[in-house]
C-alpha positions in Angstrom: 162.9 -31.2 -35.8 162.2 -27.7 -36.9 159.1 -25.8 -37.8 159.8 -22.8 -40.0 157.3 -20.1 -41.1 158.0 -17.9 -44.1 156.7 -14.5 -43.3 156.9 -11.0 -44.9 156.7 -7.7 -43.1 157.6 -7.6 -39.5 159.3 -10.9 -38.9 160.2 -10.5 -35.2 159.5 -13.8 -33.6 157.8 -12.1 -30.7 155.0 -11.0 -33.0 154.0 -14.6 -33.6 152.4 -17.1 -31.3 153.0 -20.6 -32.8 151.7 -23.9 -31.4 152.1 -27.5 -32.6 149.4 -29.9 -31.4 148.4 -27.4 -28.8 151.9 -26.9 -27.4 153.4 -23.4 -27.6 156.7 -23.2 -29.5 159.2 -20.7 -28.1 162.7 -19.4 -28.9 162.0 -18.6 -32.5 164.9 -17.4 -34.6 164.8 -15.3 -37.7 166.8 -15.7 -40.9 166.2 -14.7 -44.5 162.4 -14.1 -44.1 161.9 -17.4 -42.1 161.1 -17.8 -38.4 162.2 -21.2 -37.1 161.4 -23.1 -34.0 163.0 -26.2 -32.6 160.4 -28.9 -32.0 160.8 -31.6 -29.3 160.3 -35.0 -31.0 157.6 -36.0 -28.5 155.5 -33.0 -29.7 154.9 -34.6 -33.1 152.2 -37.2 -33.5 152.0 -40.1 -36.0 149.6 -38.9 -38.7 148.0 -35.5 -38.8 149.7 -32.6 -36.8 148.1 -29.2 -36.3 150.1 -25.9 -36.5 148.4 -22.8 -35.2 149.8 -19.3 -35.9 148.5 -16.1 -34.3 149.9 -12.8 -35.5 150.1 -10.0 -32.9 149.5 -6.4 -33.7 147.5 -4.6 -36.4 150.2 -4.6 -39.1 151.9 -7.9 -38.3 153.7 -10.1 -40.7 152.0 -12.1 -43.5 152.5 -15.8 -43.2 153.3 -17.2 -46.7 154.7 -20.7 -46.3 155.4 -23.4 -43.7 158.0 -26.2 -43.6 158.6 -29.0 -41.1 162.1 -30.5 -41.2 162.6 -33.9 -39.7 166.2 -35.1 -39.4 167.1 -38.6 -38.2 170.6 -39.3 -36.7 
């Protein structure tokens, strides 16, 4: 599973604090204006899930989109 945020401006993953259902996601990678995080399957709940994004710094990136990719074997 992957959570990806589309951002403009500074897209360094260290300028973002991302949580899924209260669990901090780490190890974000950047590619083509997206910052992606691997998500352990046990972090996702059946039904509604909550993503929280905190942007660090005064002139941080602008969050423009969010995708969640679920792949089954």
